[in-house]
Structures are given as C-alpha cells and as structure tokens.
C-alpha positions as CSV (number, residue, x, y, z in Angstrom):
1,X,-13.4,-11.0,-17.1
2,X,-10.4,-9.3,-15.4
3,X,-9.3,-10.5,-12.0
4,X,-10.1,-8.1,-9.2
5,X,-6.4,-7.9,-8.2
6,X,-5.4,-6.8,-11.7
7,X,-6.9,-3.4,-10.8
8,X,-6.5,-3.5,-7.0
9,X,-6.7,0.2,-6.2
10,X,-9.9,0.9,-8.1
11,X,-11.6,-2.3,-6.8
12,X,-10.6,-1.4,-3.3
13,X,-12.0,2.2,-3.7
14,X,-15.4,0.9,-4.8
15,X,-15.7,-1.9,-2.3
16,X,-13.8,-2.4,1.0
17,X,-12.3,1.1,1.1
18,X,-15.3,2.9,-0.3
19,X,-15.6,5.0,2.8
20,X,-12.2,6.5,2.2
21,X,-12.7,7.3,-1.5
22,X,-12.7,10.7,-3.2
23,X,-13.0,11.7,-6.8
24,X,-15.6,11.3,-9.6
25,X,-17.1,8.6,-11.7
26,X,-14.3,6.5,-13.2
27,X,-11.5,8.1,-11.2
28,X,-11.2,7.6,-7.4
29,X,-8.4,8.2,-5.0
30,X,-7.6,8.5,-1.3
31,X,-7.1,11.7,0.6
32,X,-3.5,12.8,0.5
33,X,-3.0,12.3,4.2
34,X,-4.2,8.7,3.9
35,X,-2.5,7.3,0.8
36,X,-1.2,8.5,-2.6
37,X,-2.9,5.8,-4.6
38,X,-5.4,6.5,-7.3
39,X,-7.6,4.0,-9.1
40,X,-9.2,4.1,-12.6
41,X,-12.1,2.1,-13.8
42,X,-10.4,2.2,-17.2
43,X,-6.9,3.8,-17.5
44,X,-7.1,6.1,-20.5
45,X,-5.9,9.5,-21.7
46,X,-9.3,10.9,-20.9
47,X,-9.1,9.5,-17.3
48,X,-5.6,10.9,-16.8
49,X,-6.8,14.3,-18.1
50,X,-9.7,14.2,-15.7
51,X,-7.4,13.4,-12.8
52,X,-5.1,16.2,-13.8
53,X,-8.0,18.6,-13.4
54,X,-8.9,17.2,-10.0
55,X,-5.7,17.2,-8.0
56,X,-3.3,19.9,-6.7
57,X,-0.1,20.7,-8.7
58,X,2.3,19.2,-6.1
59,X,0.4,16.2,-5.0
60,X,2.2,12.8,-5.5
61,X,0.1,10.0,-6.8
62,X,0.6,6.2,-7.0
63,X,-0.7,4.2,-9.9
64,X,-0.6,0.4,-9.8
65,X,-0.8,-1.5,-13.1
66,X,-0.2,-5.1,-14.3
67,X,1.3,-3.7,-17.5
68,X,3.9,-1.1,-18.2
69,X,2.5,2.4,-18.8
70,X,3.4,5.5,-20.8
71,X,2.1,8.7,-19.4
72,X,1.2,11.8,-21.5
73,X,3.4,14.9,-21.2
74,X,1.1,16.5,-18.6
75,X,2.4,14.0,-16.1
76,X,5.9,13.5,-14.7
77,X,7.0,10.0,-13.6
78,X,8.9,10.6,-10.3
79,X,9.6,6.9,-9.7
80,X,8.8,3.5,-11.2
81,X,9.0,0.3,-9.1
82,X,8.6,-3.3,-10.1
83,X,6.7,-5.3,-7.5
84,X,5.4,-8.8,-7.0
85,X,1.7,-9.2,-6.0
86,X,1.6,-12.2,-3.7
87,X,-1.5,-14.0,-2.4
88,X,-1.6,-16.4,0.6
89,X,-3.1,-19.5,-0.9
90,X,-3.2,-21.5,2.3
91,X,-3.5,-20.5,5.9
92,X,-0.5,-21.1,8.2
93,X,-2.2,-21.2,11.5
94,X,-2.1,-18.9,14.5
95,X,0.5,-16.2,15.0
96,X,3.6,-17.7,16.5
97,X,5.8,-15.5,18.8
98,X,6.3,-14.5,22.3
99,X,5.8,-10.7,21.8
100,X,2.7,-8.9,22.9
101,X,0.9,-7.4,19.9
102,X,-0.5,-3.9,20.7
103,X,-3.4,-2.5,18.7
104,X,-2.2,0.9,17.3
105,X,-4.5,3.9,17.5
106,X,-4.2,7.7,16.8
107,X,-2.1,8.2,19.8
108,X,0.6,6.0,18.2
109,X,0.8,7.9,14.9
110,X,4.0,9.9,15.8
111,X,5.7,6.6,16.6
112,X,4.4,4.9,13.5
113,X,5.6,7.8,11.3
114,X,9.0,7.7,12.9
115,X,9.3,3.9,12.4
116,X,8.2,4.1,8.7
117,X,10.6,7.0,8.1
118,X,13.5,4.9,9.3
119,X,12.5,1.7,7.5
120,X,10.7,2.9,4.3
121,X,8.1,0.1,3.9
122,X,6.1,2.3,1.5
123,X,3.9,5.4,1.6
124,X,2.7,6.2,5.2
125,X,1.1,9.5,6.1
126,X,-0.5,11.2,9.0
127,X,-3.9,9.5,8.5
128,X,-2.8,6.2,6.9
129,X,-4.0,4.6,10.1
130,X,-7.6,5.2,8.8
131,X,-7.1,1.9,6.9
132,X,-7.3,0.2,10.3
133,X,-6.2,-3.0,11.9
134,X,-2.6,-1.9,12.7
135,X,-0.7,-3.8,15.4
136,X,2.8,-3.3,16.7
137,X,5.5,-4.6,19.0
138,X,7.0,-2.2,21.6
139,X,10.3,-2.3,23.5
140,X,9.3,-0.2,26.5
141,X,7.8,2.9,25.0
142,X,9.4,2.5,21.6
143,X,7.5,1.1,18.7
144,X,10.0,-1.3,17.0
145,X,7.8,-3.4,14.6
146,X,4.4,-3.1,13.1
147,X,2.1,-4.2,10.3
148,X,-1.4,-3.3,9.2
149,X,-3.9,-3.5,6.3
150,X,-4.4,-1.2,3.3
151,X,-6.3,-2.0,0.1
152,X,-9.5,-4.0,0.5
153,X,-10.6,-5.0,-3.0
154,X,-13.2,-7.5,-1.7
155,X,-12.8,-10.4,-0.9
156,X,-9.1,-9.6,-0.7
157,X,-7.3,-7.6,2.0
158,X,-3.8,-6.3,1.6
159,X,-1.2,-6.6,4.4
160,X,0.9,-3.4,4.4
161,X,3.4,-1.3,6.3
162,X,5.3,-4.4,7.5
163,X,8.4,-2.9,9.1
164,X,10.9,-3.5,11.9
165,X,13.5,-1.1,13.3
166,X,17.0,-2.1,12.1
167,X,18.1,-2.8,15.7
168,X,15.4,-5.4,16.1
169,X,15.7,-7.5,12.9
170,X,16.0,-11.3,12.9
171,X,13.8,-11.7,16.0
172,X,10.7,-13.0,14.2
173,X,8.7,-9.9,14.8
174,X,7.6,-9.4,11.2
175,X,6.6,-13.1,10.9
176,X,4.5,-12.9,14.0
177,X,2.8,-9.7,12.8
178,X,2.2,-11.2,9.3
179,X,0.6,-14.3,10.7
180,X,-1.6,-12.2,13.0
181,X,-2.8,-10.0,10.1
182,X,-3.4,-13.0,7.8
183,X,-5.3,-14.8,10.5
184,X,-7.4,-11.7,11.1
185,X,-8.2,-11.4,7.4
186,X,-9.2,-15.0,7.1
187,X,-11.4,-14.7,10.2
188,X,-13.3,-12.0,8.4
189,X,-13.8,-14.3,5.4
190,X,-11.1,-12.5,3.4
191,X,-8.0,-13.6,1.4
192,X,-4.6,-12.0,2.4
193,X,-2.4,-10.5,-0.3
194,X,0.4,-8.0,-0.4
195,X,2.8,-6.2,-2.7
196,X,6.6,-6.4,-2.3
197,X,9.4,-4.9,-4.3
198,X,10.7,-7.5,-6.8
199,X,14.3,-7.1,-5.6
200,X,13.5,-7.5,-1.8
201,X,14.6,-11.1,-1.7
202,X,14.6,-11.4,2.1
203,X,11.0,-10.3,2.4
204,X,9.9,-12.5,-0.5
205,X,11.4,-15.6,1.2
206,X,9.6,-14.7,4.4
207,X,6.3,-14.3,2.6
208,X,6.8,-17.6,0.7
209,X,7.5,-19.4,4.0
210,X,4.1,-18.1,5.2
211,X,2.2,-19.5,2.2
212,X,2.3,-16.5,-0.1
213,X,2.8,-17.2,-3.8
214,X,3.4,-14.7,-6.6
215,X,0.3,-14.1,-8.6
216,X,1.5,-11.4,-10.9
217,X,4.3,-8.9,-11.5
218,X,3.0,-5.3,-11.1
219,X,4.4,-1.9,-12.0
220,X,3.9,0.9,-9.4
221,X,4.4,4.5,-10.7
222,X,4.7,7.6,-8.5
223,X,3.5,10.6,-10.6
224,X,2.8,14.2,-10.3
225,X,1.7,17.0,-12.6
226,X,4.5,18.1,-14.9
227,X,5.8,21.5,-14.1
228,X,4.4,24.2,-16.3
229,X,6.8,25.3,-19.1
230,X,8.5,28.6,-18.4
231,X,7.1,31.3,-20.5
232,X,9.7,33.3,-22.6
233,X,10.4,36.8,-21.4
234,X,7.9,39.4,-22.6
235,X,5.0,37.0,-22.7
C-alpha cells in the first residue's frame, strides 16, 4: 500500500484540507486564490483530460509526484523543480528564541504577500492564509519573518511559507518559527513534514538540525493548458 506522503496533495484534499477542496471524483484541487496544487487519486491521461475540462485556460497548477512525469500535448510544463520531502522523526522541544511570535490573520495578508514576493518561498496567494496557523515576527510594523502550515494529509501536517526578509537573516527567526510550527503540529497529534528545493542547501541543513530527515525525492511541476494552435488564414 502506498505511503500517504507519496501522494500528499490528493491525500490532503480528502482528509485534513477537505474543507478547501474543489473538483470532481478522482481530481481535486484548491481554489486559485488559495493554492495552485491539484491532486489525483490516480494520475492518468483520463484524469489529466478531466482536469483540462475543469480549469480556466490561464490557470497555473502544481502537481507533486514521487516519479518523473511526461504530460500529454494538451498541457504545457512551465517549470519543473526537484524537491526533498522531509519528515521530522523526533521532536526537538519548545521553540527557542527571544522574538514574539504574532498570529497572522486576514489583516496581515498585504504584509505576507509583500514578504513572500521578496523571498519566494513558494506559491502564496491572496487567500493562502485559509490553510491557517500562520505566525510571524515583526520589526515595528514590518513583517520580517513568517511560517505556516499548508497540506494536511492526515496524520501529517506540512510546514510551509518559511521565509525571512533578506535584511533579517542569520538571527534565528526561521528556526524559532519552525520549532513553533512543529511543536504545534505534534500537540495536535500530527507529524511535521515539509518540502524544500533540492539545491537549497542552507535550508536543508537547518531542517536537519531540527530533526527533519529526507524521506523521498519529489518532482514538482507547474503546468497550464497548452495554448491553442493558431488556425491558418482562411479557416
């Protein structure tokens, strides 16, 4: 039987993130203002064709897979990323740090969008906060670091949007926020995991120091419908 994290998006959409799911039987996805990710019960040409009929022409979609994929011609691969899926095997105790962690709500969305735009931790849209549990560190009125949760394929919960403004790096903010999120997940009887780009060696070392271990290499594809072929003149 496949591990729940081999198909994390689908399993999140039918369990912990079910309240945010859209789509039809076998193909589920988040609203475009929440997340680009789409999940398939079984990834097949039929399922990809069904998705093609469901979504708007210009919508960007994210597909996460433990194996390399080849998409049919009706889809255009905009970007392919290699990532490590890491699971925290052992708890590391309470969050350590002197900074006050502020729960982030709808009123903080403009600041969250500005921070993610300058740091690019991954997809973050106007209603990504619907995933919940975001916390941040402020310098005065400026949000300078944050982290939250995203996919919840029970019993796992993904730590996501871990980012710090470039002017505030090397102060331990990300470590404190990661420990806080991991502690919160474990307090809810969950198991923390995350995805990180395979070439982000600095982040990987930080995660390893907090007890995260690589479970599997994953491929992440950003796709959209292929542009319709231009019709010859006179047709």
